[in-house]
C-alpha positions in Angstrom: 98.4 -28.1 137.7 100.6 -26.5 140.3 102.3 -23.9 137.6 104.1 -20.9 139.4 106.9 -18.9 138.0 108.7 -16.2 139.4 111.8 -14.0 138.6 115.1 -15.6 139.9 116.6 -14.4 142.8 118.8 -11.5 141.9 116.2 -10.8 139.2 114.1 -7.5 139.0 112.0 -6.2 141.5 108.7 -6.2 140.0 106.3 -8.9 141.7 105.3 -11.0 138.9 105.7 -14.0 140.7 102.9 -13.1 143.0 100.8 -11.8 140.1 101.2 -15.1 138.1 100.6 -17.4 141.0 97.4 -15.4 141.8 96.3 -15.8 138.0 96.9 -19.2 138.1 95.0 -19.9 141.3 92.3 -18.2 139.9 92.7 -20.2 136.3 92.7 -23.1 138.9 89.5 -22.4 140.7 87.6 -21.6 137.5 89.1 -25.3 135.7 88.4 -27.0 139.1 84.2 -26.0 138.9 83.6 -27.2 135.4 80.0 -27.1 134.5 77.7 -30.2 134.8 74.8 -28.7 132.8 74.7 -27.0 129.9 72.7 -24.2 131.3 76.0 -23.2 133.2 78.3 -23.5 130.8 78.3 -19.9 129.5 78.8 -18.5 132.8 81.6 -21.0 133.1 82.7 -20.0 130.1 82.8 -16.1 130.8 84.6 -16.8 134.2 87.5 -18.7 132.2 87.8 -15.7 129.8 88.4 -14.1 133.0 91.1 -16.0 134.4 92.9 -16.2 130.8 92.7 -12.3 130.8 94.4 -12.1 134.3 96.8 -15.0 133.1 97.6 -12.5 130.1 98.1 -9.6 132.3 100.6 -11.6 134.8 102.4 -12.9 131.4 102.9 -9.5 130.1 104.0 -8.2 133.3 106.4 -11.2 133.5 107.1 -10.3 130.4 108.0 -6.8 130.9 110.4 -7.9 133.6 112.3 -10.8 131.7 112.9 -7.8 128.8 115.2 -6.4 131.8 116.5 -9.8 132.0 116.8 -10.4 128.5 119.1 -7.7 128.1 121.4 -8.9 131.1 121.8 -12.6 129.4 119.1 -14.4 130.6 117.7 -15.8 127.6 116.2 -18.9 129.4 113.8 -16.7 131.0 112.6 -15.4 128.4 111.8 -18.9 126.7 110.0 -20.1 129.7 107.5 -17.3 129.4 107.1 -17.6 125.9 106.4 -21.5 126.7 104.0 -20.5 129.4 102.0 -17.7 126.8 102.3 -20.5 124.0 100.6 -22.9 126.4 98.0 -20.5 127.8 96.7 -19.5 124.1 96.6 -23.6 123.5 94.5 -24.2 126.5 92.4 -21.2 125.7 91.9 -21.9 122.3 91.4 -25.4 123.0 88.5 -24.8 125.9 86.8 -22.0 123.5 86.8 -25.0 120.9 85.0 -27.5 123.4 82.6 -24.6 124.2 81.6 -23.7 120.9 81.5 -27.7 119.8 78.9 -28.0 122.9 76.6 -25.2 121.2 76.8 -26.5 117.7 76.2 -29.8 119.3 72.9 -28.7 121.1 72.0 -26.7 118.2 72.1 -30.2 116.1 70.2 -31.9 118.7 67.4 -29.2 118.7 67.1 -29.7 115.0 67.1 -33.4 115.1 64.1 -33.0 117.8 61.9 -30.0 115.8 62.5 -32.7 112.5 61.5 -35.5 114.3 58.0 -33.4 116.0 57.1 -32.4 112.4 57.2 -35.9 110.9 55.5 -36.9 114.0 52.9 -34.4 113.8 52.1 -35.0 109.9 51.5 -38.5 110.4 49.5 -37.9 113.6 47.5 -35.4 111.5 46.7 -37.4 108.5 46.7 -41.0 109.5 43.1 -42.4 109.2 43.4 -44.2 112.7 42.8 -42.2 115.9 45.7 -41.2 118.0 45.6 -39.9 121.2 47.8 -39.3 124.2 46.6 -39.4 127.9 47.5 -37.5 131.0 47.1 -40.6 133.2 47.2 -39.0 136.6 44.4 -36.2 135.8 42.8 -39.0 133.3 42.5 -35.8 130.3 43.6 -36.0 127.0 46.2 -34.0 125.9 46.0 -34.9 122.0 43.4 -36.6 119.7 44.3 -36.6 116.1 41.9 -35.1 113.8 40.8 -38.1 112.5 38.7 -38.6 115.6 36.3 -36.3 113.3 35.4 -38.5 111.0 34.3 -41.3 114.0 30.9 -38.7 114.8 
């Protein structure tokens, strides 16, 4: 991902190349530390959004510089800028989509667990057999089904 675009020699005096390189370096750092656990995904997405914002600012500065060059007949520079901007927008949308899909997946998994626990609890509370859960290290019962009352 070593993309760095700066003004061509003899171009405008704006330092858009340094701004773009800094923004790309920030984006590369954020992408290099993609979260391994769901708990850090939100913070990572915030950092990613900040990096994209810096990249957008660099792209806007480059656009201003390229506008000057466009008047001088350098249309290919504008096309390159638009390509970079389009690429950053697509990458941003893809990464945000990943984050949203991950959140939805966690919500579906949590709902499946709640549903399974509800069915298990219904079965355990109404079955005629006695069901219990025992914490082996302590030797204590953590759950005993209500059917144990009928055995007394």
